[in-house]
N, C-alpha and C positions, 0 to 999 in steps of 0.2 A: 608270906612275903615280906612281913613286917621287919622280921630280923635281917632280911637280904638288905632293904634299904637302911635301916638302922646301921648295920655293918659297914655298908658303904659311906655313909656320912661321919662315922666315926674314924673310919681310915682316912677319909679327906681332912678331918679335923687334925689328925696326927702329920699330913702331909704339908700342912699350912707354912712351916718354916724350917730352918735348919735345927734349931732346938728341938722341936716338936718330933723331928723325924729320928734326931739322935736319941730321944727319951723312948721312942717306940722301939727302936732296935735294942736299946739296952733292957728295955722292960722284957722284951721277946725273948731275948737270950738269956735272962735270968729264969723266967718262968719256963720257957722251952729246954734251957740246959738241965734244969732239975728233972724235967720228964726223961731226957735222953739218958741221964745218968743211972737212972734208977728204974726206968720203965723197958718193956719189951721193944724191941726194935720193929718197925713197920714191916710187913710181910713183903712190900715191894722193894724194899732194900735186898732182899735175897734174889729175888726176880732180877733185879738189875745186875747183880753180880754174874747169875748164871748165863743172861742175855749176852753181857759184855764177853765173858771168857768164851762162849761160845762163838761169838762173831770172830774175834781174834783168832781162835782156833781155825776157824774155816777159811778165813780170807787172808789174815796177815799176822801170823803169830810174832809177838814182839820179841826184839833181840836185844842182846847186851848195849850194843851201841845206837839203838834207836831212841829217839826224844818224842816224848807224847806230851801233848798239850790239853789239859783240863780246864774247861771254861765254867764258871761258878762254882768253884768249890765248897761253898757253903761252910757248914759246920765242922764237917768230918773228911772232906777231900776223898768220898767214897770211890768213885769211879777209878782214880788212878791207885789210891791206896789198896783196893781189892785186886786189880789187876797184877801189881806189884808183888801180890802173895803168891803168884803162879807165873810169871814171867820176869825175865831181866830186861831193865829198860832204864832210862832216866826221865825225868818229868819236869814240867812248869805247871805250876798251880796257880791260875789266874782269876782273880776276882776283883770288883770294883769296890768292896769294903771288906773289913776284917771281921768275920763272924765265928772265927774258930773257937772250937770247944774240946779242950783236950780230952776230959772225961768221958763226954759224949763218944769221942774217937775210939777211946779204950772199951769201953761199955759195947759198942757195935762190933768191933772186930773179934771180942771175947764171945758174944753171941753169934757169930757167923762161924767161928770155929768150931762151935758145938753142934753145928749142923752138917758139918762135913761129913759126906759119904752116907747121909740118912736118906733113905727112899731115893736113892740114884742122884741126890744132890752133887752137882758137878764131878760126875764119875769120871775116872780118867786123869784127873788132877793129881799132883803131888801133895799129898796132904802134910806129910812130914815137914817138907820144906815150909809149907804155909804156918803151919803150927809153930813151927821155930820162929819164923817173923813175928807172927802175933805175939808170941811171948816176949819176944824183945820189944815191941811196941808198947804192950802193957807195963813194961819196966822202965820205958822212957820218962824222964821227968819234963821234958819240953817238946814243943814241936819242932825245934832246931834240931834238936838230938834225933827225932825221926827222919827230918830232911836229911841229915848227914848220912845216916844209917841206909836210907832208901834212894840216896842220888834225885832228890827233890829239890826244886828251886820254888819259892813262893812270892808271887808278884800281885801287889795290889796297886790297880790304876783305874780312878774314879772316871776317867773318859770312856773305859770299856769298848774301844774298838781295837785293841791289840796293836797299835801302831807303832810301838817301840819294841816289839818282838822281833826276832830274826827271820826273815823273809826265807822260804824254801829250807827250813831246818827241821820241820817236823814230820815223822813218820804216820803219826795218828793226831786226831783231835776228837775230844769227846766231851760230850754233857749230856745232862740230865734233869729236866725241869729249870731250864735255864733260857733256852730261846724264846718262850712266850713272854718273858720279861724285858726283852730287848726293846727299846722304843721303836714303834713302827715305822717313823720315818728314818731311823739309821738302820734299820734291819738289812735291806739289801747292801749297804757297805759292810755292815757286820759281817755277813755271809762272804762277800767278795775278799775282806780281808783274811777271813778265814782260809779260804782257798789260797791265797798268796803265801800262807805261812807253812802249807804243806809241799812236800817234796813232789814230784809227778808220781802217780800212783800212789799217793797218801791216802789214807782211809779215814773217813769222818763217821763217827757212830753218834747219833742223837736221839734223844727222846724228848718230844716237845708236847707238853700238856696244854691242849687246848679248849678244856673246860673254862667256864665261867668260875673264877675263885672265889666269889661271892657264895656259890653254890654249895661250898664246903661248910659255909655257916647256917644255910637254911636249906634243907633238903626238899622244902615245898616249891622252890624254884626248879626250872629246868637246869640241866647240865650246861646247856648253852643259851641261858637266859640272855644274855648281853647280845644274841642276834636279833633281839625283838627292840633293840632301841637305835635310833639314829646316833650319827657320830656327836651331833649336839647334846641329845638325851644323856648319852652315855657320859660324855664329858661333864656335864652339869651334876649329875645324879650320882654317878658310881666310881668314874675314873678316879685314881688316886697314886700318889708317888711313893708309898710305902709297900704295896702290894700291886704295882701296875702289872696290868696285862694289855697285850698289844691288839687282840682279836685276830690277828694273822690266820687265815685259815689254811687247810692242808694243800691245796693245789697252788696257793701262792707261794707256801714254803717251798714247794718241788720246782715251781719257775725260778724262784731266786737260786736255789742249788743249780739248777740246770745253766742259768745265765751266768754264774761265777764261774762255770767251767768244772761242774762236778758230774759224772755219770752215776745214775741210780743202781746201786747193786742189789739192794734189798728193802722192802718196805712192809711194815706191819704196823700194829697199833691196836686201838680200842675203838668200838662204834656203838652208840645209842640208837634206839628207834625213838626219833625224835618228829615224827611225822606229824604229830598235832601241835608242833610249835609253830606259830605264827611269826614268821622272820619278818622284819623291818623292810619296806620297799627298797632299800639301799642294798639288800642282802638277796633280793629275789632273784638274780643271775646266778647265784651259787648253786653247784650240784647237790644232788642228795646226799652223795659220799662226804662233799664238804660239811654239809650240816650236821650229819651224823656223827663225824669223826671227832673223838674226845681226846685221843692220845695219838700222836704220830711218831712212830719209830722207824728212823731210817739209816741205811748204811750206804754211803756215799764214797766215790773214789774220784780224785783230782785226774781229770784225762791229761 
């Protein structure tokens, strides 16, 4: 657990002021960018493509005049970009800061194309069309060139509440590894605003990582170690502004979606056996399913 606490304190130090936060992001982009340019793409990126394409094929295939909103696009705009290889649509790519890495994007889509058709991966998709677009992306000299080619628009909004986007205009909204970073106090407003952006019957496709992110640095900790701390303990020892997580659990997310006017279409995710975890009394009322849930995957539809 030493690495767990040291990492938490280090991240708190990087969160102390704006210059420190900017330095952290710059450092992370340089070091992480090198790995993404030259290294293997994590396997879960393939899994996300497979899931997103399957969900759209099953519930709401994207059409030429549809407008998709991707939330928290990060380095490579992965969700919208990979769906665009197989469907015609337009998209708004929304983020709170600019972490874009063109070389990483090209590396990842190239690795994706190498997997087309292997072991049933994305069976039934038009790989000729997808490879044609991948080749054009790999030849692009800028993000703007890619956006013009694909019909995308990039929006950076530090407020992060989507209040300047057109209401009732989107057919799909999608995110992966984003909503656990929304401030806990504004999460209900965030989900409500997201619903207001969708057309009636619009689809939401979200994957929420509910694990303790400090666990990634120290596997001697529990995947849900944060459940052992009170709000005060967590805020003093571990909460930080550069890798913030809101500690919102599965049932609370589902309740927020329902309150905002979403119907649950499909639920999945990942679970760990955490029966030996001693949760803090403030979490004693939550269900076994909530405690064990480490990833929540939902498909929701605006009613």
